[in-house]
VEXDREN-2710 file (C-alpha; in Angstrom, 1 decimal):
% VEXDREN-2710
k/r/px/py/pz
1/MET/19.4/-2.1/-6.7
2/LEU/21.5/-3.6/-4.0
3/LYS/22.5/-0.1/-2.8
4/ILE/18.8/0.8/-2.6
5/LEU/18.2/-2.2/-0.4
6/LYS/21.3/-1.6/1.7
7/ASP/20.6/2.1/2.3
8/ASN/17.0/1.3/3.4
9/GLN/17.5/-1.8/5.6
10/LEU/15.3/-0.5/8.4
11/PHE/12.4/-0.6/5.9
12/PHE/13.2/-3.8/4.0
13/ILE/14.4/-6.1/6.7
14/PRO/11.3/-5.7/8.9
15/TYR/9.1/-5.8/5.8
16/LEU/10.8/-9.1/4.7
17/ILE/10.2/-10.7/8.1
18/ILE/6.6/-9.6/8.1
19/LEU/6.2/-10.9/4.5
20/ILE/7.6/-14.3/5.4
21/LEU/5.5/-14.7/8.5
22/SER/2.4/-13.6/6.5
23/ILE/3.1/-16.3/3.9
24/ILE/3.4/-18.9/6.6
25/ILE/0.0/-17.8/8.1
26/ILE/-1.8/-18.0/4.7
27/ASN/-0.4/-21.5/4.2
28/ILE/-1.7/-22.6/7.6
29/TYR/-5.1/-20.9/7.6
30/ASN/-7.6/-20.1/4.8
31/LYS/-8.6/-16.5/4.1
32/ALA/-12.0/-16.9/5.8
33/GLU/-10.4/-18.1/9.1
34/ILE/-7.9/-15.3/9.1
35/HIS/-10.6/-12.7/8.4
36/ILE/-13.0/-13.9/11.1
37/PHE/-10.1/-14.0/13.6
38/ILE/-9.2/-10.3/12.9
39/ASN/-12.8/-9.2/12.6
40/GLN/-13.8/-10.2/16.1
41/TYR/-11.4/-7.7/17.6
42/HIS/-13.0/-4.3/17.3
43/ASN/-14.1/-1.3/19.4
44/PRO/-15.4/2.2/18.7
45/LEU/-11.9/3.8/18.9
46/PHE/-10.5/1.4/16.3
47/ASP/-13.6/1.8/14.1
48/PHE/-13.0/5.6/14.0
49/PHE/-9.3/5.4/13.5
50/PHE/-9.3/2.8/10.7
51/LYS/-12.2/4.4/9.0
52/TYR/-10.1/7.6/8.3
53/ILE/-6.5/6.3/8.2
54/THR/-7.5/4.1/5.2
55/TYR/-7.9/7.2/3.0
56/LEU/-4.1/7.5/2.9
57/GLY/-4.2/4.7/0.5
58/ASN/-6.4/6.4/-2.1
59/GLY/-5.3/8.3/-5.2
60/LEU/-5.8/11.7/-3.7
61/PHE/-3.0/11.1/-1.2
62/VAL/-0.7/10.1/-4.1
63/ILE/-1.6/13.3/-5.9
64/LEU/-0.9/15.4/-2.8
65/ILE/2.5/13.9/-2.3
66/PHE/3.2/14.4/-6.0
67/LEU/2.3/18.1/-5.8
68/ILE/4.5/18.5/-2.7
69/CYS/7.4/16.9/-4.4
70/LEU/7.2/19.3/-7.3
71/PHE/8.4/22.0/-4.9
72/ILE/11.3/19.8/-3.7
73/LYS/12.7/18.0/-6.7
74/TYR/11.2/17.0/-10.1
75/ARG/12.9/13.6/-9.8
76/TYR/10.9/12.8/-6.7
77/ALA/7.7/14.0/-8.3
78/LEU/8.3/11.9/-11.4
79/LEU/9.0/8.9/-9.2
80/ILE/5.8/9.3/-7.3
81/GLY/3.8/10.0/-10.5
82/ILE/5.3/7.1/-12.5
83/SER/5.1/4.5/-9.7
84/GLY/1.6/5.7/-8.8
85/ILE/0.3/5.4/-12.4
86/LEU/2.0/2.0/-13.0
87/SER/0.6/0.6/-9.7
88/SER/-2.9/1.8/-10.5
89/LEU/-2.7/0.2/-14.0
90/VAL/-1.4/-3.1/-12.5
91/SER/-4.0/-3.0/-9.8
92/GLN/-6.9/-2.5/-12.2
93/PHE/-5.6/-5.1/-14.7
94/LEU/-5.4/-7.7/-11.9
95/LYS/-8.8/-6.8/-10.5
96/GLN/-10.7/-6.3/-13.8
97/ILE/-9.1/-8.9/-16.0
98/ILE/-7.3/-11.7/-14.0
99/PHE/-9.1/-12.0/-10.7
100/THR/-12.6/-10.8/-11.6
101/ASP/-14.4/-13.5/-9.6
102/TYR/-12.7/-12.7/-6.3
103/LEU/-15.4/-11.6/-3.9
104/ARG/-14.9/-9.0/-1.1
105/PRO/-15.7/-10.1/2.5
106/VAL/-19.2/-8.5/2.6
107/LYS/-20.2/-10.6/-0.4
108/TYR/-18.1/-13.7/0.5
109/PHE/-19.6/-14.0/4.0
110/ASN/-23.1/-13.1/3.0
111/GLU/-25.5/-15.4/4.9
112/ILE/-22.5/-17.4/6.2
113/TYR/-21.0/-15.3/9.0
114/ASP/-22.2/-12.1/10.7
115/LEU/-19.2/-9.8/10.3
116/HIS/-18.7/-6.6/12.2
117/PHE/-18.9/-3.6/9.9
118/VAL/-17.8/0.0/10.7
119/PRO/-20.8/2.4/10.4
120/GLY/-20.6/4.9/7.5
121/VAL/-18.1/2.8/5.4
122/CYS/-19.3/2.1/1.9
123/LEU/-18.5/-1.6/1.3
124/HIS/-17.5/-2.9/-2.1
125/LYS/-18.5/-6.4/-3.1
126/LEU/-16.4/-7.4/-6.0
127/ASN/-12.7/-7.2/-7.3
128/SER/-11.1/-8.1/-4.0
129/PHE/-7.7/-9.1/-5.2
130/PRO/-5.3/-7.3/-4.8
131/SER/-5.8/-4.4/-2.5
132/GLY/-5.4/-1.2/-4.5
133/HIS/-5.1/1.0/-1.4
134/THR/-2.3/-1.1/-0.1
135/ILE/-0.5/-1.0/-3.4
136/SER/-0.8/2.8/-3.4
137/ILE/0.4/3.4/0.1
138/PHE/3.4/1.1/-0.3
139/CYS/4.4/2.9/-3.5
140/VAL/4.2/6.3/-1.8
141/VAL/5.9/5.3/1.4
142/LEU/8.8/3.5/-0.4
143/VAL/9.5/6.6/-2.4
144/LEU/9.5/8.7/0.8
145/VAL/11.8/6.1/2.4
146/VAL/14.3/6.6/-0.4
147/ILE/14.0/10.4/-0.2
148/ILE/14.2/10.7/3.6
149/LYS/17.6/10.0/5.1
150/ASN/16.6/9.6/8.8
151/LYS/16.5/5.8/9.4
152/TYR/13.9/6.0/12.1
153/ILE/11.5/7.8/9.9
154/LYS/12.0/5.0/7.4
155/LEU/10.7/2.6/10.0
156/ILE/7.8/4.9/11.0
157/LEU/6.8/5.0/7.3
158/LEU/6.8/1.2/7.1
159/ILE/4.6/1.1/10.2
160/LEU/2.2/3.7/8.6
161/ALA/2.0/1.6/5.4
162/LEU/1.2/-1.5/7.4
163/ILE/-1.5/0.3/9.4
164/VAL/-3.1/1.5/6.2
165/GLY/-2.9/-2.0/4.8
166/PHE/-4.4/-3.5/7.9
167/SER/-7.2/-0.9/7.8
168/ARG/-8.5/-2.6/4.6
169/ILE/-8.9/-5.9/6.5
170/TYR/-10.4/-4.2/9.6
171/LEU/-13.0/-2.4/7.5
172/SER/-13.7/-5.7/5.7
173/GLN/-12.9/-4.2/2.3
174/HIS/-10.3/-6.9/1.7
175/PHE/-8.9/-10.2/2.9
176/PHE/-5.5/-10.6/4.4
177/ILE/-4.1/-12.2/1.2
178/ASP/-5.3/-9.2/-0.8
179/VAL/-3.4/-6.8/1.4
180/LEU/-0.3/-9.0/1.5
181/ALA/-0.2/-9.2/-2.3
182/GLY/-0.9/-5.4/-2.6
183/SER/2.1/-4.6/-0.4
184/LEU/4.4/-6.8/-2.5
185/ILE/3.2/-5.4/-5.8
186/GLY/3.6/-1.9/-4.5
187/VAL/7.1/-2.5/-3.3
188/LEU/8.2/-4.3/-6.5
189/ILE/6.8/-1.7/-8.8
190/THR/8.4/1.1/-6.9
191/LEU/11.7/-0.6/-6.7
192/ILE/11.8/-0.9/-10.5
193/CYS/10.8/2.8/-10.8
194/ILE/13.5/3.9/-8.4
195/TYR/16.1/1.8/-10.2
196/PHE/15.1/3.3/-13.5
197/MET/15.0/6.9/-12.3
198/ASN/18.4/6.6/-10.5
199/ASN/19.9/5.8/-13.9
200/GLN/18.5/8.9/-15.5
201/LYS/21.0/11.8/-15.4
202/LYS/18.8/14.6/-16.7
203/THR/19.9/17.9/-15.2
204/TRP/16.3/19.2/-15.0
205/PHE/15.4/16.3/-12.7
206/GLU/17.2/18.0/-9.9
207/ARG/15.2/21.2/-10.3
208/SER/11.9/22.1/-8.7
209/LEU/9.2/24.8/-8.9
210/LEU/11.2/26.7/-6.3
211/LYS/14.5/26.1/-8.0
212/ARG/14.2/26.3/-11.8
213/LYS/17.9/26.9/-12.5
END
């Protein structure tokens, strides 16, 4: 596990700093204050950008990366598949069983505050905690971070994950704390999966659809 962290410092160190700062913020301000502050900064360009970048956090993107990895190495595809399935199960368990009464911004602020909403975005009202999209994107990105050796691409992937996570707040689909928790859950689940897969020495793991022998 330490080797994974050491080899991917350019991902984990900035993420840890952002995580610590975010925890400080949520201990100073409540989720409504944070959301209103973020929500007031909007423009048509951001509306368009975040409306579509957020799709990188849905299940279809996970499936796409899984299919691509099948042509590179089965180990990578399994890692994407297992972490994706586990993250989805954890997300739904928390949403549907543990935090069922957590309202999304559109419901939470109903008749309290007039939020800015992006036209054409279908807003959900319930099961706010945690952000499933954020869990998914951090799972996928962390797997790619481990696969890709270029350290600068690792940093770019972290930025991409952060942008997708932020899009959930910008679109008022989630609160800041939902996204923060989603990122942490995604990272922890994927780290466990990576550690487990790294200890599996099956020869066929190193094959792919293009290299079957």
